[in-house]
N, C-alpha and C positions, 0 to 999 in steps of 0.2 A: 703771768699773762691773763688779761681779763677774759672771762668766759663769753662765748657767743650767747646772744639772747635765746631763750627757749621758744624758738619759732613754732615748733610743733604744739607746745602747750598753749601758746597764745592763739594759734589757729583753732585748736579744739575748743578753747574757752569761748572764742567768738562764735563758733557754731552752736555751742550750748546756749549762749545768750540769744542767738537768732531764733532757735527753736524752743527755748525755755524748757528744755528737757534733756537730761543726760541720755535717756534711752533713745529719744528721737535723733539726737546728734550721733549716737553710736550707730544707729541704723543707716543714716545718710552717709556717714564716713566709712561704712563697712568695717567698723571696729567693734570690739566687745564693750559692753557697758563698763566693765572693770577697767579697761584700758583708758576710756574717756575719763572716768572718775580719778584714776591715778594721775593722768596728765594734769587735770585741774588741781589736784592736791599738791603735785610737784611744783606747779606754778605758785600756789599759795605759800608753800614753804619757802620758795626762793624769794618771793616778794615780802614775806613776813606779814601777810595780811590775809584775812578771809575774804573771798570774792563773792560767795553765795551764802545766804541764809537758807538752809535746807529744812523743810518740814515734810511730813508725809503727803501733804496736799499741794504744797506750793514751793516754788523755787524763785527766790527773790535776790536781786543783786544788793550787795552791801555798798556803802559809800565808796570804798576802794574799788569794788567791782564796777560800779557805775562809771568811775573816772577812767578805768582801764578799757572798758568795753568799746568805746568809740575808736580808740587807737588800734585795739586788737582786730576789730571788724575791718578797719581800713587796711591793716596789714594782710588780713585774709583776702580781701578783694584785690589788693595789689598783687599778691602771690598768684591768685587765680588768673588775673589778667596777663601776668608775665608768662605763665604756663600756656595760656590760650594763644598768645601771640607767637611764642616759640613753636607751638604745635602747628599753628596756621602756616608759619614759614617753612616748616618741614613738609607740609602737605601741599600748599599752594605756592607756586613760584613767585617769590617776591624778595626784594632785598638786593644787596650788593655782592657781586662776584669779582674778585681780583684775579685777573688772568694774565700770566706772563707768557709771551710768545717771541720766538726769534724774529729779528727785525724784518727781513725781507719776506719771510713766510707770513708774518703778521700783516704786512702791508698788502701783499699780493693775493694771499689766500684767505686770511681771516677777516680783515677789515671790510672787504667788499660784501661779505654775507651778514655782517652784524646788523645793518639796518633791518633786514627781514626778521632777525631774531628779536630785536627791540620792538618791532611792530607786533610780533606774535606774542611777546611777553612784556607788556608795557609796565608792569610793576617790578621788573628786574632791571638793574643797572649794572654796567660793566666798567671796571677800572682796568683798562688795557695797558700793560707795560711791555714796550717793545725793546728787546735787547738780545743779542746773541749770547751774552754771558749767562751762565747758569745761576738762577736765583735760588735763594734759600726759602723753600716753600713755607716752612714753619716760622723761621726767624723773621722773614720779611712780610709775613701775613698774607701770602697768596693762597688762593683756594686751589688753583690748578695751573699747570704749565705743560706744553707739549715736550716730549723727549723722544729720542730714537729707540729707546727700549725701557723696560720697566726698571725703576730704581729700587734698590733694596729697601724694604720697610715702607714703601708707598703703594698706593692702589693705582693701577694703570688700566685704562680702557683704550683699545685701538681706535684711533680717530681717522687716520688717512694713510694711504700708501704714498711713498716718496720714491720716484723713479730716477735712477742715475744711469746714464750711458757710461761706457767705460772711461773714455777721456774725451775732452772737447778741445778743438783747435780753431782759431780764427782763420777765416779764408784769406783775408787781406794780409799780405806780407809774410805768411808762413807757408813755405813750399811743402807740398805733400811728400816730397822726397825726404824731408827732414823728420817726418813723423815716425815714431817708433814702430818696430815690427811687432813687438809684444810689450806688455807692461814693464818687464824688467829692463828693456832698452830705453825707457822713457827718460831717466835721469841723464843718460849719455846723449840722447838724441836732440833734446831741446830744453829750454827753460820750463820749469814747472812752478805754478803759483800755489802757495799753501794757504791753509785756513787754520786759524788759531784754536778754534774750539772743536776740533775733530774728536769724536767719541772713541776713535781707535788709536789714540796716543800718537798722532802724527803719521800714520801709515795708511795708504790706500790699498785695499784688498780686492783682488780680481779673481774670477773663475772663468774657465772656458768650457765649451760643450763636453770635453772629455773629463771634466772634473779637476783639471790641473789648477792649482792655486798659486798666485804670486802676490807678494806684498811689496809695495813700493813706498819709499820715503821721499816725498817731494823735496826737491832742492832747486832754488831759483832766487831771483832778486826781489820777489814780492810775496809777503805773507800778510794776510788781512784777518780782521776779526768780524768781518761781514762779507758773505759770499758775493754780494752784488758789486762790491768794490773791485773785484777781479775783472769784471766785464770790459772796462775800457782797454786794459792791457791785452785781454783775450781777443777783442775785436780788432785791435791793431796788429794782431798776428805776432806778438812778441813771445808767445809761449803757449803752453797747454794747461788745462785745469780740469778738475773733476768737480762738477757742479750739479746740484739737483735740478730736476725738470722745471720747477716753478721759477728758477732764476734764468736758465739758459734756453728753455723751451721755445720762446718766441724768436730768439736769434737763430735757432736751428731751423725753425719753420720758414724764416725769411732768407735763409741761405748764407747769412753772415758768419755762421759757425757750423762746423761739421763735426760729426761724431767719428772719433778715431777708434781703431781696434774693435770693430763691430763684433768680432768673435769672442770678445772678452766682456765681462760685465761684473758690476758689483752686485751683491745680493740685494734684491729689492728691499729698501728700508721701509719702515712704517713709523708714523708719528703716533705716540700714545699720549693721552691726556693723563698726566700724573697728578695724583691728589694725596694729601696727607691721610694717614689711616685713622681709624677710630670712629665708631658709631655710624649710624645711617647718614647718608649725605643729604643736605637740605635740597628741597625740590628745585631751587634756582640753579644749583650746581648740576643736578641730575638732568634737567631739561637742556642746559647748555652743552653738557657732554653728548647727549643724544643728537642735538642739533649739529654740532661740529662733526660728529661721526657720519651723519647722514649727508652733509653737504661736502665735506672735504673728502669723504670716501669715494666720491665720483672720480676724482683724479683727472689727469689729462692723458689722453690716449695718443700714442705715436705709432 
């Protein structure tokens, strides 16, 4: 296998050419004079040609050195520019962030606040991917996605609280007499609408004021991979569902949906912004995380 070019040797050589002095190059690069000399000697040995004619008073390029100097200088400048650009991106917010967000949460909670973010950070652009399916952060090239809890091996920042009432029932067509007395009665009392991407393996978990806990596995004629798709059946009074506030909150406020089992509730969830591990985060990701936490953290009060 071919060896990589001696980039360090070429960069040091270019610095010696620029300053016309091994000692001056060593000082500017914060290296010893011996290290600079060895790097140039290593490069000469690799190329099979002398690059400098050295005398006690003068340092002059050979023909081979003259031919190499322009390319080595360009390589040094390109390397410095690449480092400066990467450094600037890690300090100043600029560049692209790929953000994956669940469909309805993205449309109702994230998309409306993005214009303010883009106005505040005009050099940052966002590639927003809306899907309830869990994306592969690393494999799919995403910088961050919301999740209900921290995923093993990833970095997670709390971004927002997500409030769930115990159960929701549509007022039209569903008699309150049919509503369950407690969560364990729900599968027998009426139809339940399920959600494909539950983080709790298809089980709804509830707790009451005395600390009693009940797990319910929804059983009914409708299972969806997007929570908003439940709303028509819920509003028609065909069954009950467990939906987050950002989906059902408006229907509760308008009286089209009622909260069932008010003495029972799910543990208040939270949305975390989950990011791949490794190294400091670029400024563009840092400011987006802070912005989402600030705006989504306000939540809806009921």
